[in-house]
N, C-alpha and C positions, 0 to 999 in steps of 0.2 A: 504494500500500500504506500502511496506517495507520501513524501515528507514535505511539510510546508512551514516556512518561517517568515517573519516580517521584520524588516530593518527600516528604521527611520532614515529618511533622506532629506535632511534639512528641516525647516520649520513647517513646511506646508505639504510635504510628500512622504510617502513610504514606498518601499519596494517589497512586493510579495514574491517570494522565491519558492518554487516547487520542484522537487527532485522526484522523478518517477522511479519505479522499480519494475521487476518482471510482471507483477500483477496488473500493471497499467498498460501492458502491451508494447509492441515494437514501434519505435518512432523513426525508423529509417525512412528516408525519402525515396530511396531506390528499392522498390520491391514489386513483385508480381508484374514484371514488365511484359508488354505485348511483344509480338514479333518485330515490330518496328521501333522498339526501344522506348515506347511511351507508357505511362501508367494506364492501367485499366481504370475506368470510372469508379468501379467498386472499391479499388484500392485507395483512390484519392478520397472517396467519401469516408472510408473507415479511418484513414489517417486524420482527416479533418475532425471527425468525431472524437478521436482520442485526444487531439490537441485541445479542443474546446472543453472537453470534460475535465482536463487537467488544469487549464487556465484559459478563461474566456477572453477573446480579443483577437486582433490581427497580429499574426505571428511573423517575425523575421527570423527565419532559419537560414543556415549558411551551408554552402558546399565546402566543407572543411578539408583542407589539404596540408596541414602541418606547416603553414606559412606564417609570416609576420604581418599579414594584411588585416586592416581594421576598417570597417565601414561605419558610416554615420547614418542614423535613422531619424529623419525629420518628420515623417508621418507614419502612423502605425502600418506595419507590413512592408515598408520600403526596404528595398535591397534583398528581399526574400530570394534565396537561391544563389546569391552572389558568392563567388569564390573568395572566401576570407575565413579567418579563424577568430575574429572578435567583432563585436558590434557595440556601439554606444548610442545613447539617446537621452533627450530631455523631454520627450514627447509623452504626455499623459495618455495612458491607455495602450501604449506600445508594449508588445510582448517580444522579448528577445530570447532566443533558444539556442542551446548547444547540445549536440548529440554525442554521447560517449559510450564506450564499453569498458575502457580502462584508463584512458587519458584523464586529465584533470579539468573539470568544469569549475570556472571561477565566476562569481558575480561581484562586480564592483558597485558600490553604493556611494554616491556623492551628494552634493548640495542640490537637490532637485534634479538629479540625473542618475544614470546607471549604465553599466556595461556588462557584457558577458564575454568570457574568454575560453577557448578550447586550447589546452596546452599539454601536449605530449612532450617527450624529450626533444624531438626535432623542432617543434614549435618554440620550446623554451630557448634552445640554442640559437634559433633564428631571431629571437627578440620579441616574441608576441606579447609577453607580459608588460615590458616597458613601453612598447608601442601603444597598447591599449590604455595604460595609465596616462601617457602623454596625450593621447587623443581626447580622452574624457576631460582632462584638465584644460587643454587648449580650446575645445569646442564648448564645454558646458560648465565645468565645475567652478570656474571663476565668474560665470555670468550672473550668479545670484548673490555672491558675497565676495567682497574684496579680500576677505580673510581665507577664502576657500583655496586650499592647496592639496597636494597629495596627502598631507597629514590629516585632512578632513575626510579622506576616503576610507571606506571600510571594505573588507573583502570577505566573501564567504566561499569556502571550498567544499564542493559537493563530492559525490561518490567517485572514488578512484581506486586503482589497484595499489595495495600497500606493499612495502618492501618484503613482508613475510611471504608474499606470493609472486614476486617479480624478480626472478633470477635474471641477471644481466651480465653480459660479457665484460670481464675486467678491462680489456683494452678499450672497448667502447665507453665504459664508465669513466675511464681516465680522459678520453677525448671529450666527453660531455663536461666533465669537471673543468678541463682547460678552457673550453669554449665559454663556460659560465664564469670563469675567473675565480673558482673556489677550490679548496682542497678536496681531494677525493673522499676523505673521511666525513666531510660535511654532508655529502649526499648519498653515502653508501649505507647499506644495512645488510642483514642476513635473512635468508629465507627460512622457512620452517625446518628445512633439512640442511641448514647451515651453509648454503651456497651464497656467493656474493650477489647482492641485490642493489637496485637503484631505488632510493627513497624519494619518490616523486613529490610527496608532501613537503619534505624538508627542503627540496630544491625550490619549490614554488614559494614557500615562506621566505627563503633567502631573497628571491627575486622581488617579491612584494615589498619586503622591508627595504631593499635597496632602492626601490622606487618611492620610498617615503611613507609606506602604509604600515602602521603598527597595529591597527584594530583588525585582527584576522580571526575569523571563526571557521574552524575546521569541523565539519559535521561528523567526521570520524568514520564514515562508511567505507567498507572495502568491497570492491566489485567482485572479488573472488568468492564472496559469500553467495550462497544459492539465491538469495533474495534479488540479486542483480544479474544483468548480463555481463559476461566477461569473455573477451576474445582470447586473452592470454591464458586464463585458467581452464576454460572449457571449449574454446573455439566457437563461441556464440557469434552468430552473424547479426542478431538483433541488437538494437541500441536503446538505452534509456535516454531521457532528456532532462536537462536542467533548464527551467524556464523562469523568466523574471518579468514582472509587470510593474510599471511605475504608475502609482495611483495617488489621489489626494489622501492626506493623512487622516482626515475626518470626512469620509465620503458621504455620510448621512447628514452632515450639518448644513 
């Protein structure tokens, strides 16, 4: 069953964050293809129903490719399907979504604005976290308050594969550490059977803190658990979603 939390986004707004799990269904955008590579109408309808049941509104989902690309959403649903790995907005009613099976979904919450980030190790080394933080600050976070900076941003980390289940090549781990500018020990861990592992959560926290964000909430979920889809642990093709909605702080007033 999905997990929902709410984070205040300045004086007038809040961000509603929902993380799906296996019980909410598959949120892949490429599924049940016809012979010409298009979606069947039934598949489109089912996916739309799943999205609206999870979080009502116009969704901006991304064609994620482990890049450092960030898109700006100025109206709900804008840039849906764009090739990028992060999106930012200050548009009330906009839903931003990231699909994952093991990579890190991050929600950034600012002063009347928000962003979502898809970060695997390739995206991290490409600079997606810093790019998303810079974009949300440049476009929106200082729009509402002269005091708004990265220090006023909050970050929420959704379900990801933990070091206990993420065996990683020592050579690649060293390469990742060098590209991130950290010691290997800062981002390494051990699996359940004592193999060398990449600690994605530790790496993400380092990058967020480097970008000036100290208010970090890690929901603590491990996609290797049966509750979630995991490509690494079980070879799952399905994807869960982390979706965020910017809404008035007191919508009934």
